[in-house]
C-alpha positions as CSV (number, residue, x, y, z in Angstrom):
1,C,9.2,-5.3,30.6
2,R,10.6,-3.1,28.3
3,D,9.9,0.8,28.0
4,A,8.9,0.3,24.4
5,N,6.7,-2.1,22.3
6,L,7.9,-4.7,19.9
7,G,7.5,-2.3,17.0
8,Y,4.1,-3.0,15.9
9,A,0.1,-2.3,16.4
10,F,-3.1,-3.2,15.0
11,V,-5.6,-0.5,14.6
12,N,-9.1,-1.4,14.0
13,L,-10.7,1.8,12.6
14,V,-14.7,1.7,13.1
15,N,-15.1,4.4,10.7
16,G,-13.7,4.0,6.9
17,A,-13.5,7.6,6.3
18,A,-10.7,8.0,8.8
19,V,-8.2,5.8,6.9
20,D,-6.8,8.4,4.8
21,Q,-6.4,10.7,8.0
22,V,-5.0,8.0,10.1
23,W,-2.6,6.8,7.2
24,K,-1.2,10.4,6.7
25,T,-0.8,11.0,10.4
26,F,1.2,7.8,10.9
27,N,2.9,6.8,8.0
28,G,6.6,8.0,8.4
29,F,5.9,9.3,12.0
30,D,9.2,9.7,13.7
31,R,8.9,11.8,16.8
32,W,8.6,9.0,19.6
33,A,9.1,9.9,23.4
34,L,11.8,7.5,23.5
35,P,15.2,7.7,21.5
36,T,14.9,5.4,18.4
37,A,15.8,5.3,14.6
38,K,12.0,3.6,14.0
39,V,10.0,5.0,11.5
40,C,6.4,4.1,11.5
41,Q,4.9,2.2,8.6
42,V,1.4,1.9,7.8
43,G,0.0,-1.1,6.0
44,W,-3.2,-3.1,5.9
45,S,-3.0,-6.3,7.6
46,G,-3.0,-9.7,6.2
47,P,-3.8,-12.5,6.2
48,H,-6.1,-11.4,9.3
49,Q,-8.5,-8.2,8.6
50,G,-10.8,-7.0,11.3
51,F,-11.0,-6.8,15.2
52,Q,-12.6,-10.2,15.4
53,A,-10.3,-12.1,13.5
54,H,-7.2,-10.7,15.3
55,V,-8.9,-11.7,18.7
56,E,-9.4,-15.1,17.5
57,R,-5.8,-15.2,16.3
58,Y,-4.2,-14.3,19.5
59,R,-6.9,-15.7,22.2
60,N,-5.4,-19.1,22.2
61,S,-1.7,-18.3,21.2
62,P,1.1,-19.1,23.5
63,V,1.4,-15.3,24.3
64,M,-1.7,-15.7,26.4
65,H,-0.1,-18.3,28.6
66,K,0.1,-17.4,32.3
67,S,3.7,-17.6,32.4
68,V,3.9,-14.5,30.2
69,P,3.9,-11.0,31.5
70,D,1.0,-9.2,31.2
71,C,2.7,-6.4,29.6
72,Y,3.7,-8.7,26.7
73,K,0.4,-9.7,25.8
74,P,-2.0,-8.2,23.3
75,M,-4.2,-5.3,24.5
76,I,-7.4,-4.1,23.8
77,F,-8.4,-0.4,24.0
78,N,-11.8,1.3,23.4
79,N,-11.5,5.3,23.6
80,G,-8.2,4.9,25.1
81,V,-9.6,2.7,28.2
82,R,-8.0,-0.6,28.3
83,K,-10.5,-3.7,28.0
84,P,-10.1,-7.4,29.0
85,F,-8.7,-9.5,26.4
86,P,-11.4,-12.2,25.3
87,R,-10.5,-15.4,27.6
88,P,-9.1,-18.5,25.5
89,T,-11.7,-21.1,24.4
90,K,-9.1,-23.7,24.8
91,K,-6.1,-24.9,26.9
92,V,-3.0,-22.4,25.8
93,K,0.3,-23.8,25.5
94,A,3.3,-22.7,27.0
95,P,5.3,-20.4,24.8
96,V,8.5,-22.3,23.4
97,S,11.3,-20.2,24.4
98,A,13.4,-18.7,21.6
99,L,16.9,-19.0,23.6
100,R,17.8,-22.5,23.2
């Protein structure tokens, strides 16, 4: 796997009062550990909103197929500790290669 992510993350805040501080802290952030010109942009997620909606969006996605390395799959963290991603509810199709 690469040493950097694909450039996005979903952060589910459980305290609405934290929104302003998180927004101020991360919007425009550019002091990454690895050299990059990327600048963090904060925005509301759409069309999915909330933790459960994102779990449902990805749990049966081809990205969850056994052929996809774990480091490319969605991850859930709670208080900085990685938690298991909920298992698929149906058979997951293999991803279609972008390199055809």
